[in-house]
C-alpha positions in Angstrom: 0.2 -0.1 -0.1 1.6 3.6 -1.1 1.7 6.2 1.0 1.8 9.9 -0.2 3.6 12.2 2.5 4.5 16.0 2.0 5.8 18.5 4.6 4.9 22.3 3.8 6.2 24.7 5.6 4.8 28.5 6.5 6.2 32.0 7.3 3.1 34.1 9.1 4.5 37.5 9.5 1.2 38.9 10.8 0.4 36.3 13.5 1.0 38.1 16.9 0.0 35.4 19.2 0.0 31.6 19.3 -4.1 31.7 18.8 -4.0 34.0 15.7 -1.5 31.5 14.1 -3.3 28.4 14.8 -6.4 30.3 13.1 -4.5 31.0 9.8 -3.5 27.2 10.2 -6.9 25.8 10.8 -8.3 27.8 7.8 -5.7 26.2 5.9 -6.1 22.8 7.1 -9.7 22.7 6.5 -9.1 24.0 2.8 -6.6 21.1 1.8 -8.8 18.4 3.6 -11.9 19.6 1.8 -10.0 19.5 -1.7 -8.4 16.0 -1.0 -8.2 13.0 1.4 -5.4 14.2 3.2 -4.8 13.8 7.0 -2.7 17.2 8.1 -1.0 17.8 11.1 1.6 20.8 12.5 4.8 18.8 13.4 6.7 21.5 14.0 7.6 24.6 15.6 4.4 24.7 17.9 5.9 27.0 19.9 6.7 30.1 17.6 4.1 32.7 16.4 4.9 33.3 13.2 6.5 30.1 11.6 4.7 26.8 11.1 5.5 23.1 9.7 2.6 20.8 8.5 2.3 17.2 7.0 0.2 16.1 5.4 -0.3 12.2 4.4 -2.7 10.2 2.5 -2.9 6.0 1.4 -4.1 4.5 -1.7 -4.4 1.1 -2.9 -2.0 1.7 -5.7 0.4 4.4 -7.1 -2.5 5.4 -9.8 -4.8 6.4 -7.3 -2.2 8.5 -5.3 -1.2 10.4 -8.5 -4.8 11.6 -9.8 -5.3 13.1 -5.7 -5.6 16.7 -6.4 -2.7 19.2 -5.9 
């Protein structure tokens, strides 16, 4: 069973608190989940206001199914 894995690193220059950062990330995660079947989590920089690293993962029965996944 193949796995597709991607990391996204974001700089959030206007975030003034962790609460604002989490709000921006939650919107981005919701948009990605709505467009595809990825599981998404924040994997680094949880204590920094203006920096985030997200990981997106999905599995499929074969490579052809994963290649058709929306980007």
